[in-house]
FIKERO-988574 format. One record per atom (N, C-alpha, C): atom name; x, y, z. Coordinates in steps of 0.02 Angstrom, whole numbers. Layout:
{atom = CA | east = X | north = Y | up = Z}
...
***
This chain:
{atom = N | east = -435 | north = 1505 | up = 298}
{atom = CA | east = -439 | north = 1449 | up = 343}
{atom = C | east = -390 | north = 1462 | up = 400}
{atom = N | east = -408 | north = 1440 | up = 460}
{atom = CA | east = -365 | north = 1451 | up = 518}
{atom = C | east = -364 | north = 1388 | up = 560}
{atom = N | east = -310 | north = 1380 | up = 595}
{atom = CA | east = -300 | north = 1324 | up = 639}
{atom = C | east = -299 | north = 1351 | up = 710}
{atom = N | east = -338 | north = 1320 | up = 756}
{atom = CA | east = -339 | north = 1343 | up = 825}
{atom = C | east = -284 | north = 1308 | up = 864}
{atom = N | east = -244 | north = 1347 | up = 898}
{atom = CA | east = -190 | north = 1320 | up = 939}
{atom = C | east = -201 | north = 1344 | up = 1010}
{atom = N | east = -198 | north = 1297 | up = 1056}
{atom = CA | east = -210 | north = 1313 | up = 1126}
{atom = C | east = -147 | north = 1343 | up = 1157}
{atom = N | east = -156 | north = 1398 | up = 1192}
{atom = CA | east = -102 | north = 1428 | up = 1231}
{atom = C | east = -128 | north = 1436 | up = 1302}
{atom = N | east = -120 | north = 1385 | up = 1341}
{atom = CA | east = -149 | north = 1388 | up = 1408}
{atom = C | east = -224 | north = 1389 | up = 1403}
{atom = N | east = -255 | north = 1440 | up = 1431}
{atom = CA | east = -328 | north = 1446 | up = 1429}
{atom = C | east = -352 | north = 1484 | up = 1368}
{atom = N | east = -306 | north = 1516 | up = 1331}
{atom = CA | east = -325 | north = 1555 | up = 1273}
{atom = C | east = -316 | north = 1515 | up = 1209}
{atom = N | east = -355 | north = 1529 | up = 1159}
{atom = CA | east = -348 | north = 1500 | up = 1092}
{atom = C | east = -328 | north = 1556 | up = 1045}
{atom = N | east = -283 | north = 1541 | up = 1000}
{atom = CA | east = -267 | north = 1591 | up = 950}
{atom = C | east = -273 | north = 1558 | up = 881}
{atom = N | east = -286 | north = 1597 | up = 832}
{atom = CA | east = -294 | north = 1574 | up = 763}
{atom = C | east = -229 | north = 1581 | up = 725}
{atom = N | east = -208 | north = 1528 | up = 692}
{atom = CA | east = -147 | north = 1529 | up = 651}
{atom = C | east = -170 | north = 1520 | up = 579}
{atom = N | east = -157 | north = 1568 | up = 537}
{atom = CA | east = -179 | north = 1561 | up = 467}
{atom = C | east = -142 | north = 1505 | up = 430}
{atom = N | east = -179 | north = 1467 | up = 391}
{atom = CA | east = -149 | north = 1417 | up = 347}
{atom = C | east = -155 | north = 1443 | up = 277}
{atom = N | east = -99 | north = 1456 | up = 247}
{atom = CA | east = -100 | north = 1485 | up = 180}
{atom = C | east = -110 | north = 1432 | up = 127}
{atom = N | east = -127 | north = 1454 | up = 68}
{atom = CA | east = -135 | north = 1408 | up = 12}
{atom = C | east = -69 | north = 1373 | up = -5}
{atom = N | east = -13 | north = 1409 | up = 6}
{atom = CA | east = 52 | north = 1379 | up = -6}
{atom = C | east = 64 | north = 1321 | up = 41}
{atom = N | east = 47 | north = 1328 | up = 104}
{atom = CA | east = 56 | north = 1274 | up = 152}
{atom = C | east = 14 | north = 1213 | up = 133}
{atom = N | east = -48 | north = 1225 | up = 113}
{atom = CA | east = -92 | north = 1170 | up = 92}
{atom = C | east = -64 | north = 1137 | up = 29}
{atom = N | east = -40 | north = 1177 | up = -18}
{atom = CA | east = -11 | north = 1149 | up = -79}
{atom = C | east = 51 | north = 1106 | up = -64}
{atom = N | east = 92 | north = 1130 | up = -18}
{atom = CA | east = 151 | north = 1091 | up = 2}
{atom = C | east = 131 | north = 1026 | up = 36}
{atom = N | east = 80 | north = 1029 | up = 77}
{atom = CA | east = 56 | north = 969 | up = 111}
{atom = C | east = 30 | north = 918 | up = 61}
{atom = N | east = -9 | north = 941 | up = 14}
{atom = CA | east = -37 | north = 896 | up = -38}
{atom = C | east = 19 | north = 868 | up = -81}
{atom = N | east = 67 | north = 910 | up = -100}
{atom = CA | east = 123 | north = 886 | up = -142}
{atom = C | east = 164 | north = 834 | up = -103}
{atom = N | east = 174 | north = 844 | up = -39}
{atom = CA | east = 212 | north = 796 | up = 1}
{atom = C | east = 174 | north = 729 | up = 6}
{atom = N | east = 109 | north = 732 | up = 15}
{atom = CA | east = 69 | north = 671 | up = 19}
{atom = C | east = 70 | north = 633 | up = -47}
{atom = N | east = 65 | north = 669 | up = -102}
{atom = CA | east = 67 | north = 636 | up = -168}
{atom = C | east = 135 | north = 604 | up = -179}
{atom = N | east = 188 | north = 639 | up = -162}
{atom = CA | east = 256 | north = 612 | up = -170}
{atom = C | east = 265 | north = 549 | up = -128}
{atom = N | east = 239 | north = 548 | up = -68}
{atom = CA | east = 245 | north = 490 | up = -24}
{atom = C | east = 208 | north = 430 | up = -54}
{atom = N | east = 148 | north = 442 | up = -80}
{atom = CA | east = 109 | north = 388 | up = -110}
{atom = C | east = 143 | north = 360 | up = -172}
{atom = N | east = 171 | north = 404 | up = -213}
{atom = CA | east = 203 | north = 382 | up = -275}
{atom = C | east = 269 | north = 346 | up = -262}
{atom = N | east = 304 | north = 363 | up = -208}
{atom = CA | east = 368 | north = 331 | up = -195}
{atom = C | east = 360 | north = 265 | up = -157}
{atom = N | east = 303 | north = 252 | up = -127}
{atom = CA | east = 293 | north = 190 | up = -88}
{atom = C | east = 304 | north = 127 | up = -129}
{atom = N | east = 275 | north = 121 | up = -190}
{atom = CA | east = 288 | north = 60 | up = -228}
{atom = C | east = 361 | north = 50 | up = -246}
{atom = N | east = 396 | north = 104 | up = -258}
{atom = CA | east = 468 | north = 100 | up = -275}
{atom = C | east = 506 | north = 73 | up = -215}
{atom = N | east = 491 | north = 97 | up = -156}
{atom = CA | east = 525 | north = 74 | up = -97}
{atom = C | east = 508 | north = 1 | up = -82}
{atom = N | east = 446 | north = -17 | up = -92}
{atom = CA | east = 424 | north = -86 | up = -79}
{atom = C | east = 456 | north = -135 | up = -127}
{atom = N | east = 468 | north = -114 | up = -189}
{atom = CA | east = 496 | north = -160 | up = -238}
{atom = C | east = 572 | north = -165 | up = -233}
{atom = N | east = 601 | north = -133 | up = -183}
{atom = CA | east = 673 | north = -135 | up = -176}
{atom = C | east = 697 | north = -197 | up = -138}
{atom = N | east = 654 | north = -247 | up = -129}
{atom = CA | east = 674 | north = -307 | up = -94}
{atom = C | east = 725 | north = -346 | up = -135}
{atom = N | east = 781 | north = -362 | up = -104}
{atom = CA | east = 831 | north = -403 | up = -139}
{atom = C | east = 811 | north = -476 | up = -135}
{atom = N | east = 845 | north = -519 | up = -173}
{atom = CA | east = 832 | north = -591 | up = -166}
{atom = C | east = 851 | north = -613 | up = -96}
{atom = N | east = 821 | north = -666 | up = -74}
{atom = CA | east = 839 | north = -693 | up = -8}
{atom = C | east = 911 | north = -718 | up = -12}
{atom = N | east = 949 | north = -711 | up = 42}
{atom = CA | east = 1017 | north = -736 | up = 41}
{atom = C | east = 1017 | north = -813 | up = 37}
{atom = N | east = 1068 | north = -840 | up = 6}
{atom = CA | east = 1073 | north = -912 | up = 1}
{atom = C | east = 1078 | north = -942 | up = 71}
{atom = N | east = 1042 | north = -995 | up = 84}
{atom = CA | east = 1044 | north = -1024 | up = 151}
{atom = C | east = 1112 | north = -1057 | up = 165}
{atom = N | east = 1125 | north = -1071 | up = 228}
{atom = CA | east = 1189 | north = -1102 | up = 246}
{atom = C | east = 1184 | north = -1178 | up = 248}
{atom = N | east = 1135 | north = -1206 | up = 213}
{atom = CA | east = 1128 | north = -1278 | up = 207}
{atom = C | east = 1119 | north = -1294 | up = 133}
{atom = N | east = 1128 | north = -1358 | up = 115}
{atom = CA | east = 1119 | north = -1377 | up = 45}
{atom = C | east = 1045 | north = -1371 | up = 29}
{atom = N | east = 1028 | north = -1328 | up = -19}
{atom = CA | east = 958 | north = -1310 | up = -31}
{atom = C | east = 939 | north = -1317 | up = -104}
{atom = N | east = 874 | north = -1317 | up = -115}
{atom = CA | east = 846 | north = -1314 | up = -183}
{atom = C | east = 788 | north = -1266 | up = -182}
{atom = N | east = 771 | north = -1239 | up = -240}
{atom = CA | east = 713 | north = -1195 | up = -247}
{atom = C | east = 652 | north = -1239 | up = -252}
{atom = N | east = 600 | north = -1222 | up = -213}
{atom = CA | east = 538 | north = -1260 | up = -215}
{atom = C | east = 481 | north = -1212 | up = -232}
{atom = N | east = 449 | north = -1224 | up = -288}
{atom = CA | east = 395 | north = -1182 | up = -313}
{atom = C | east = 328 | north = -1207 | up = -287}
{atom = N | east = 281 | north = -1159 | up = -276}
{atom = CA | east = 212 | north = -1177 | up = -261}
{atom = C | east = 196 | north = -1190 | up = -189}
{atom = N | east = 241 | north = -1177 | up = -143}
{atom = CA | east = 227 | north = -1191 | up = -72}
{atom = C | east = 235 | north = -1129 | up = -28}
{atom = N | east = 245 | north = -1071 | up = -57}
{atom = CA | east = 256 | north = -1010 | up = -18}
{atom = C | east = 192 | north = -986 | up = 15}
{atom = N | east = 200 | north = -946 | up = 67}
{atom = CA | east = 145 | north = -909 | up = 96}
{atom = C | east = 144 | north = -840 | up = 63}
{atom = N | east = 86 | north = -807 | up = 64}
{atom = CA | east = 81 | north = -741 | up = 34}
{atom = C | east = 133 | north = -694 | up = 66}
{atom = N | east = 173 | north = -662 | up = 24}
{atom = CA | east = 224 | north = -615 | up = 47}
{atom = C | east = 285 | north = -648 | up = 79}
{atom = N | east = 291 | north = -714 | up = 74}
{atom = CA | east = 347 | north = -748 | up = 107}
{atom = C | east = 387 | north = -790 | up = 58}
{atom = N | east = 392 | north = -769 | up = -4}
{atom = CA | east = 432 | north = -805 | up = -53}
{atom = C | east = 504 | north = -781 | up = -49}
{atom = N | east = 550 | north = -822 | up = -75}
{atom = CA | east = 621 | north = -804 | up = -74}
{atom = C | east = 643 | north = -766 | up = -135}
{atom = N | east = 609 | north = -774 | up = -192}
{atom = CA | east = 625 | north = -731 | up = -249}
{atom = C | east = 574 | north = -735 | up = -305}
{atom = N | east = 595 | north = -715 | up = -363}
{atom = CA | east = 554 | north = -697 | up = -421}
{atom = C | east = 501 | north = -746 | up = -444}
{atom = N | east = 451 | north = -716 | up = -475}
{atom = CA | east = 399 | north = -753 | up = -511}
{atom = C | east = 390 | north = -716 | up = -577}
{atom = N | east = 418 | north = -742 | up = -632}
{atom = CA | east = 414 | north = -706 | up = -696}
{atom = C | east = 343 | north = -685 | up = -713}
{atom = N | east = 335 | north = -622 | up = -729}
{atom = CA | east = 270 | north = -595 | up = -748}
{atom = C | east = 227 | north = -575 | up = -689}
{atom = N | east = 249 | north = -588 | up = -627}
{atom = CA | east = 209 | north = -571 | up = -569}
{atom = C | east = 244 | north = -520 | up = -523}
{atom = N | east = 306 | north = -536 | up = -504}
{atom = CA | east = 345 | north = -491 | up = -461}
{atom = C | east = 419 | north = -506 | up = -470}
{atom = N | east = 461 | north = -463 | up = -442}
{atom = CA | east = 532 | north = -470 | up = -455}
{atom = C | east = 573 | north = -500 | up = -400}
{atom = N | east = 548 | north = -501 | up = -338}
{atom = CA | east = 593 | north = -528 | up = -287}
{atom = C | east = 561 | north = -547 | up = -221}
{atom = N | east = 603 | north = -555 | up = -171}
{atom = CA | east = 584 | north = -582 | up = -106}
{atom = C | east = 527 | north = -544 | up = -72}
{atom = N | east = 481 | north = -582 | up = -44}
{atom = CA | east = 426 | north = -554 | up = -5}
{atom = C | east = 372 | north = -520 | up = -45}
{atom = N | east = 370 | north = -528 | up = -110}
{atom = CA | east = 322 | north = -492 | up = -151}
{atom = C | east = 264 | north = -533 | up = -177}
{atom = N | east = 261 | north = -597 | up = -162}
{atom = CA | east = 207 | north = -637 | up = -190}
{atom = C | east = 140 | north = -615 | up = -160}
{atom = N | east = 90 | north = -610 | up = -201}
{atom = CA | east = 25 | north = -586 | up = -180}
{atom = C | east = -23 | north = -643 | up = -160}
{atom = N | east = -3 | north = -705 | up = -174}
{atom = CA | east = -45 | north = -762 | up = -157}
{atom = C | east = -3 | north = -817 | up = -126}
{atom = N | east = -34 | north = -857 | up = -84}
{atom = CA | east = -1 | north = -916 | up = -56}
{atom = C | east = -2 | north = -971 | up = -110}
{atom = N | east = 46 | north = -1015 | up = -106}
{atom = CA | east = 53 | north = -1071 | up = -153}
{atom = C | east = 57 | north = -1047 | up = -225}
{atom = N | east = 91 | north = -990 | up = -235}
{atom = CA | east = 100 | north = -962 | up = -302}
{atom = C | east = 143 | north = -1011 | up = -343}
{atom = N | east = 117 | north = -1036 | up = -399}
{atom = CA | east = 155 | north = -1085 | up = -438}
{atom = C | east = 219 | north = -1058 | up = -470}
{atom = N | east = 228 | north = -992 | up = -470}
{atom = CA | east = 288 | north = -963 | up = -500}
{atom = C | east = 336 | north = -936 | up = -448}
{atom = N | east = 316 | north = -934 | up = -384}
{atom = CA | east = 359 | north = -909 | up = -331}
{atom = C | east = 392 | north = -968 | up = -296}
{atom = N | east = 453 | north = -957 | up = -271}
{atom = CA | east = 489 | north = -1012 | up = -238}
{atom = C | east = 516 | north = -991 | up = -171}
{atom = N | east = 532 | north = -1042 | up = -131}
{atom = CA | east = 567 | north = -1033 | up = -68}
{atom = C | east = 623 | north = -1085 | up = -66}
{atom = N | east = 674 | north = -1072 | up = -26}
{atom = CA | east = 727 | north = -1122 | up = -16}
{atom = C | east = 703 | north = -1175 | up = 33}
{atom = N | east = 716 | north = -1237 | up = 16}
{atom = CA | east = 703 | north = -1294 | up = 61}
{atom = C | east = 765 | north = -1338 | up = 60}
{atom = N | east = 775 | north = -1380 | up = 111}
{atom = CA | east = 832 | north = -1426 | up = 108}
{atom = C | east = 830 | north = -1470 | up = 46}
{atom = N | east = 887 | north = -1480 | up = 16}
{atom = CA | east = 892 | north = -1520 | up = -46}
{atom = C | east = 858 | north = -1588 | up = -38}
{atom = N | east = 818 | north = -1606 | up = -88}
{atom = CA | east = 785 | north = -1671 | up = -88}
{atom = C | east = 717 | north = -1672 | up = -53}
{atom = N | east = 695 | north = -1616 | up = -25}
{atom = CA | east = 631 | north = -1617 | up = 11}
{atom = C | east = 573 | north = -1587 | up = -28}
{atom = N | east = 586 | north = -1548 | up = -79}
{atom = CA | east = 532 | north = -1512 | up = -114}
{atom = C | east = 478 | north = -1559 | up = -140}
{atom = N | east = 498 | north = -1611 | up = -174}
{atom = CA | east = 448 | north = -1656 | up = -204}
{atom = C | east = 410 | north = -1696 | up = -152}
{atom = N | east = 433 | north = -1696 | up = -89}
{atom = CA | east = 397 | north = -1730 | up = -35}
{atom = C | east = 344 | north = -1686 | up = -3}
{atom = N | east = 343 | north = -1622 | up = -21}
{atom = CA | east = 295 | north = -1574 | up = 7}
{atom = C | east = 236 | north = -1569 | up = -41}
{atom = N | east = 175 | north = -1574 | up = -15}
{atom = CA | east = 115 | north = -1570 | up = -56}
{atom = C | east = 114 | north = -1504 | up = -94}
{atom = N | east = 110 | north = -1508 | up = -160}
{atom = CA | east = 109 | north = -1449 | up = -203}
{atom = C | east = 177 | north = -1423 | up = -222}
{atom = N | east = 230 | north = -1452 | up = -195}
{atom = CA | east = 298 | north = -1429 | up = -209}
{atom = C | east = 324 | north = -1455 | up = -276}
{atom = N | east = 363 | north = -1412 | up = -310}
{atom = CA | east = 392 | north = -1430 | up = -375}
{atom = C | east = 459 | north = -1395 | up = -380}
{atom = N | east = 509 | north = -1429 | up = -410}
{atom = CA | east = 574 | north = -1398 | up = -418}
{atom = C | east = 577 | north = -1355 | up = -481}
{atom = N | east = 523 | north = -1353 | up = -518}
{atom = CA | east = 518 | north = -1310 | up = -578}
{atom = C | east = 454 | north = -1268 | up = -572}
{atom = N | east = 456 | north = -1206 | up = -600}
{atom = CA | east = 395 | north = -1165 | up = -596}
{atom = C | east = 338 | north = -1198 | up = -634}
{atom = N | east = 278 | north = -1190 | up = -607}
{atom = CA | east = 219 | north = -1218 | up = -640}
{atom = C | east = 187 | north = -1164 | up = -683}
{atom = N | east = 153 | north = -1184 | up = -735}
{atom = CA | east = 121 | north = -1134 | up = -779}
{atom = C | east = 53 | north = -1116 | up = -754}
***
């Protein structure tokens, strides 16, 4: 197999060895396998600078502040909106006033 490289008006063939292809494939596989590890490295959201409470069931997809037991481990990982096990910080006393909001995880 050869790769054509332009040199002005002339083209020249550069051989691609099996080793180069193997290295390329190994690099691609390593990148794909490491992506979930890097994505799951999200820390919990920092505590807000206001008096807050955790409110479950009102998050947007990928916009939760932390864990949902059995689903994901931390911030930004929820796969669905209004996840009954994911929470976000809201000002204290407002969660139960929000449609679908609960101060405890729902089953």
